[in-house]
C-alpha positions as CSV (number, residue, x, y, z in Angstrom):
1,X,0.0,0.0,0.0
2,X,3.0,2.3,-0.5
3,X,2.0,5.7,-1.7
4,X,3.8,9.0,-2.0
5,X,0.5,10.9,-1.2
6,X,-0.5,10.7,2.5
7,X,-3.7,8.7,2.8
8,X,-6.3,10.5,5.1
9,X,-9.0,8.5,6.6
10,X,-11.8,10.5,8.2
11,X,-13.2,8.2,11.0
12,X,-16.9,8.6,11.2
13,X,-17.0,5.5,13.3
14,X,-20.2,5.4,15.3
15,X,-20.8,9.2,15.4
16,X,-23.8,8.6,13.2
17,X,-25.6,7.7,16.5
18,X,-27.4,5.0,14.5
19,X,-29.1,7.6,12.2
20,X,-28.6,6.8,8.4
21,X,-29.4,10.5,7.6
22,X,-26.7,11.7,10.1
23,X,-24.2,9.2,8.5
24,X,-24.8,10.8,5.1
25,X,-24.1,14.3,6.6
26,X,-20.9,12.9,7.8
27,X,-20.0,11.7,4.4
28,X,-20.9,15.1,3.1
29,X,-18.4,16.7,5.6
30,X,-15.7,14.2,4.9
31,X,-16.0,14.8,1.1
32,X,-16.0,18.5,1.5
33,X,-12.8,18.4,3.7
34,X,-11.0,16.4,0.9
35,X,-10.1,13.2,2.6
36,X,-9.4,10.0,0.8
37,X,-11.7,7.5,2.8
38,X,-14.7,8.0,5.2
39,X,-14.7,5.1,7.6
40,X,-17.5,3.5,9.6
41,X,-17.7,0.4,11.9
42,X,-19.2,-2.9,11.0
43,X,-20.2,-5.2,13.8
44,X,-22.8,-7.5,15.3
45,X,-23.1,-6.2,18.8
46,X,-24.1,-9.6,20.2
47,X,-21.0,-11.2,18.7
48,X,-18.7,-8.4,19.6
49,X,-19.3,-8.1,23.4
50,X,-20.8,-10.2,26.2
51,X,-23.8,-9.0,28.2
52,X,-21.6,-8.3,31.2
53,X,-19.0,-6.2,29.3
54,X,-19.0,-2.6,30.9
55,X,-18.3,0.6,28.9
56,X,-14.9,2.3,29.2
57,X,-14.7,5.4,31.4
58,X,-14.8,7.9,28.6
59,X,-17.8,5.9,27.1
60,X,-19.7,6.3,30.3
61,X,-18.9,10.0,30.5
62,X,-19.8,10.7,27.0
63,X,-23.1,8.8,27.0
64,X,-24.2,10.2,30.4
65,X,-25.0,6.6,31.5
66,X,-22.7,4.8,33.8
67,X,-25.1,1.8,34.2
68,X,-25.8,1.0,30.6
69,X,-23.9,-2.1,29.4
70,X,-21.4,-1.8,26.4
71,X,-23.8,-4.2,24.6
72,X,-26.9,-1.8,25.0
73,X,-24.7,1.1,23.8
74,X,-23.5,-0.7,20.7
75,X,-26.9,-2.0,19.7
76,X,-28.0,1.6,19.4
77,X,-25.0,2.3,17.2
78,X,-25.1,-0.7,15.0
79,X,-25.4,-0.1,11.2
80,X,-27.7,-2.6,9.4
81,X,-26.5,-4.4,6.2
82,X,-29.0,-2.4,4.1
83,X,-27.5,0.9,5.6
84,X,-24.0,-0.2,4.5
85,X,-25.4,-0.5,1.0
86,X,-27.0,2.9,1.1
87,X,-23.8,4.5,2.5
88,X,-21.6,2.9,-0.2
89,X,-23.7,4.2,-3.0
90,X,-23.9,7.6,-1.4
91,X,-20.0,7.8,-1.0
92,X,-19.9,7.1,-4.9
93,X,-22.2,10.2,-5.5
94,X,-19.7,12.3,-3.3
95,X,-16.6,10.9,-5.0
96,X,-15.2,9.6,-1.7
97,X,-14.2,6.0,-0.9
98,X,-16.1,4.1,1.7
99,X,-14.2,2.1,4.3
100,X,-15.4,0.3,7.5
101,X,-13.7,-1.5,10.2
102,X,-15.0,-5.1,10.9
103,X,-15.1,-6.1,14.6
104,X,-16.0,-9.7,14.2
105,X,-15.6,-12.7,11.7
106,X,-19.1,-12.3,10.3
107,X,-18.5,-8.7,9.6
108,X,-15.3,-9.4,7.8
109,X,-17.3,-11.9,5.5
110,X,-20.0,-9.3,4.9
111,X,-17.6,-6.5,4.1
112,X,-15.6,-8.9,1.8
113,X,-18.9,-9.5,-0.1
114,X,-19.0,-5.8,-0.6
115,X,-15.5,-5.8,-2.3
116,X,-13.8,-3.5,0.3
117,X,-10.4,-2.6,-1.2
118,X,-8.7,-1.7,2.2
119,X,-8.9,-3.3,5.5
120,X,-8.4,-2.0,9.0
121,X,-7.5,-3.9,12.1
122,X,-8.8,-1.9,15.1
123,X,-6.6,-1.8,18.1
124,X,-8.8,-4.1,20.1
125,X,-8.5,-6.9,17.6
126,X,-4.7,-7.0,17.4
127,X,-4.5,-10.0,19.8
128,X,-7.4,-11.8,18.1
129,X,-5.8,-14.7,16.3
130,X,-8.8,-16.0,14.4
131,X,-9.7,-12.5,13.3
132,X,-6.2,-11.7,12.2
133,X,-6.0,-15.1,10.2
134,X,-9.3,-14.5,8.4
135,X,-8.5,-10.9,7.5
136,X,-5.0,-11.9,6.3
137,X,-6.3,-14.7,4.2
138,X,-8.0,-12.1,2.0
139,X,-4.8,-11.0,0.7
140,X,-5.9,-7.3,0.5
141,X,-4.0,-4.1,1.8
142,X,-4.2,-4.0,5.5
143,X,-3.8,-1.2,8.0
144,X,-3.1,-2.2,11.7
145,X,-3.8,0.1,14.6
146,X,-1.6,-0.5,17.6
147,X,-3.3,1.2,20.5
148,X,-2.5,-0.5,23.8
149,X,0.0,-2.9,22.1
150,X,3.5,-4.0,23.0
151,X,6.1,-4.3,20.2
152,X,5.9,-8.2,20.5
153,X,2.3,-8.0,19.9
154,X,2.7,-6.0,16.8
155,X,5.3,-8.4,15.7
156,X,2.8,-11.5,16.2
157,X,0.0,-9.7,14.4
158,X,2.1,-8.9,11.5
159,X,3.3,-12.4,11.2
160,X,-0.1,-14.0,11.5
161,X,-1.3,-11.7,8.7
162,X,1.5,-12.5,6.4
163,X,1.4,-16.3,7.1
164,X,-2.4,-16.2,6.2
165,X,-1.7,-14.9,2.8
166,X,-1.2,-11.1,2.8
167,X,2.0,-9.8,1.2
168,X,4.2,-7.8,3.6
169,X,4.2,-5.0,1.2
170,X,0.5,-4.7,1.7
171,X,0.8,-4.0,5.5
172,X,0.9,-0.5,7.1
173,X,1.1,0.0,10.8
174,X,-0.4,2.8,12.7
175,X,0.9,4.1,16.0
176,X,-2.0,4.9,18.2
177,X,-3.1,5.5,21.8
178,X,-6.5,4.1,22.8
179,X,-7.7,6.8,25.2
180,X,-10.4,9.3,24.2
181,X,-9.0,12.0,24.2
182,X,-5.4,11.2,24.3
183,X,-3.4,13.3,26.8
184,X,-0.4,15.1,25.0
185,X,2.1,13.5,27.4
186,X,0.9,9.9,26.3
187,X,1.2,10.4,22.6
188,X,4.7,9.3,22.3
189,X,4.8,10.1,18.6
190,X,8.4,9.1,17.9
191,X,7.2,5.4,18.6
192,X,5.7,5.7,15.1
193,X,9.2,5.7,13.6
194,X,10.3,3.0,16.0
195,X,7.7,0.8,14.5
196,X,9.0,1.7,11.0
197,X,12.6,1.0,11.8
198,X,11.9,-2.3,13.6
199,X,9.4,-3.8,11.3
200,X,10.4,-2.2,8.0
201,X,6.8,-1.2,7.1
202,X,5.1,1.9,6.0
203,X,3.7,3.8,9.1
204,X,1.1,6.1,10.0
205,X,-0.9,7.6,13.0
206,X,-4.4,7.1,14.3
207,X,-5.0,10.0,16.4
208,X,-7.3,10.5,19.3
209,X,-5.8,13.8,20.8
210,X,-7.9,17.0,20.7
211,X,-7.0,19.3,17.9
212,X,-5.0,18.8,14.8
213,X,-1.3,19.4,15.7
214,X,-0.4,15.8,16.3
215,X,-1.6,14.3,12.9
216,X,0.2,17.2,11.2
217,X,3.4,16.4,13.2
218,X,3.1,12.8,12.3
219,X,3.1,13.6,8.6
220,X,6.3,15.7,9.1
221,X,7.9,12.7,10.7
222,X,7.0,10.4,7.9
223,X,3.6,9.1,8.3
224,X,1.9,7.6,5.2
225,X,-1.6,7.2,6.6
226,X,-3.5,9.5,9.0
227,X,-6.7,8.5,10.6
228,X,-8.8,10.9,12.7
229,X,-12.3,10.8,14.2
230,X,-14.7,13.6,13.1
231,X,-18.2,14.6,14.0
232,X,-20.8,17.1,13.1
233,X,-20.8,18.4,16.6
234,X,-18.6,17.6,19.5
235,X,-21.4,18.1,22.0
236,X,-23.6,15.5,20.7
237,X,-24.2,12.5,23.0
238,X,-22.2,9.4,22.1
239,X,-18.9,7.7,23.0
240,X,-16.6,9.3,20.4
241,X,-18.0,12.9,19.7
242,X,-15.9,14.7,22.3
243,X,-12.6,13.4,21.0
244,X,-13.5,14.1,17.3
245,X,-13.0,17.1,15.1
246,X,-15.8,19.1,13.7
247,X,-16.0,19.7,9.9
248,X,-14.1,23.0,9.8
249,X,-11.4,21.4,11.9
250,X,-11.2,18.4,9.6
251,X,-10.9,20.6,6.6
252,X,-8.1,22.6,8.2
253,X,-6.2,19.3,9.1
254,X,-6.4,18.1,5.5
255,X,-5.2,21.5,4.2
256,X,-2.2,21.5,6.6
257,X,-1.4,17.9,5.7
258,X,-1.3,18.5,2.2
259,X,0.9,21.6,2.8
260,X,3.4,19.6,4.9
261,X,3.3,16.9,2.2
262,X,4.5,19.3,-0.4
263,X,7.0,20.8,2.0
264,X,8.8,17.5,2.7
265,X,10.7,17.6,-0.6
266,X,13.3,14.9,-1.7
267,X,15.7,15.4,1.1
268,X,18.5,16.9,-1.2
269,X,19.7,20.2,0.0
270,X,20.1,22.5,-3.1
271,X,18.8,25.9,-3.9
272,X,15.0,25.8,-4.9
273,X,13.8,27.3,-8.1
274,X,11.9,29.9,-6.2
275,X,14.8,31.0,-4.0
276,X,17.6,31.0,-6.7
277,X,16.7,34.5,-8.1
278,X,17.5,35.9,-4.7
279,X,21.0,34.6,-4.5
280,X,22.6,37.5,-6.1
281,X,20.6,40.0,-4.1
282,X,21.1,38.4,-0.6
283,X,24.7,37.2,-1.1
284,X,27.8,39.5,-1.1
285,X,30.8,40.2,-3.2
286,X,34.2,41.7,-2.7
287,X,34.1,45.5,-3.4
288,X,36.3,48.4,-3.1
289,X,36.2,50.0,0.1
290,X,37.7,53.2,-1.2
291,X,39.2,54.5,-4.6
292,X,41.9,52.0,-5.6
293,X,44.6,52.8,-8.2
294,X,45.8,50.3,-10.7
295,X,48.7,48.4,-9.3
296,X,47.8,49.2,-5.8
297,X,47.9,45.9,-3.5
298,X,44.6,44.7,-2.2
299,X,44.5,44.7,1.6
300,X,42.0,44.7,4.5
301,X,41.6,48.3,4.4
302,X,41.0,49.0,0.7
303,X,38.5,46.1,0.0
304,X,35.3,45.0,1.8
305,X,32.3,42.7,1.5
306,X,29.0,44.1,0.3
307,X,25.8,43.1,-1.7
308,X,25.1,42.2,-4.4
309,X,26.5,38.8,-4.8
310,X,27.2,39.2,-8.7
311,X,31.0,39.6,-8.3
312,X,33.9,37.6,-6.7
313,X,32.6,35.6,-3.6
314,X,33.9,36.6,-0.2
315,X,35.1,32.9,0.0
316,X,38.0,34.1,-2.4
317,X,39.1,36.8,0.1
318,X,42.3,35.1,0.9
319,X,43.1,34.8,-2.7
320,X,42.5,38.4,-3.5
321,X,44.5,39.9,-0.5
322,X,48.0,40.6,-1.5
323,X,47.2,40.7,-5.2
324,X,47.7,44.0,-7.2
325,X,44.8,45.8,-8.8
326,X,44.7,45.4,-12.6
327,X,42.7,48.5,-13.0
328,X,41.4,51.6,-11.3
329,X,38.5,51.1,-9.0
330,X,35.9,53.5,-7.5
331,X,34.6,53.0,-3.9
332,X,31.7,50.3,-3.9
333,X,32.9,49.0,-7.3
334,X,32.9,45.2,-7.5
335,X,36.4,43.8,-7.8
């Protein structure tokens, strides 16, 4: 999945609150921002969590219901198979690619039937061996999120996916922190390049911080994929709205990433076309400090260095000192 252009995934996730019309508005916002993919989540609630599974602290806080089980919450946020078809077709009308994360084996089968061209392993499934094997057997490009993971767990997941049938060139690993929102002191952004160096894979960043600074910084550090949650309104009730970008912020992030992308260059230090014209203006030359007669010896008193840089470079100073003038010079005249 190697690409020179940073792949930007706008994570709608479950921020549609189970409402297909709200999901369409999220697609509108993602398309308007100029992202590459808008991503949802595909799951069967009863196959994803047990009845006794409790919500995470951030889910309890953001849903204003500490008693409700995770199962009950997810049942409200589950997209039907019919809704998937509607959203895929709607994405086509908006010229944006549809993506969804499968959270169980049946959901992998369902999305495979829909010819999904890119697969995402969510952080919670990185230690799910049956899941990794099934997804790896598809042989499609895979993005792995690594929130909560140790390096050994990342290594194990990569090996399982490869052994199941996915080429190593089709694997991208995202550094991630699974706290919503992630505190800045826990981001550990340089771990992204540790992953790159150790596993020799393209890397990216799945961001759960507030704001847009960290994904932009990740691109400057070499991220090839950026994933970021977004919502229509952060104040809406739901588990992920608070740690998501609003449409104007998403658009600003995309704009900044595309600028950083251009600014990265090829790594070769040489004058750029835009600055070359300024070289003779900004640099200096050796000039006469006073009137100098022909035959007079150049010395530190009768020559100096001034703009423009169209004459002899000051780096030739030692070669000029002690030489006789071959003509008369007026003060400020280039030697």
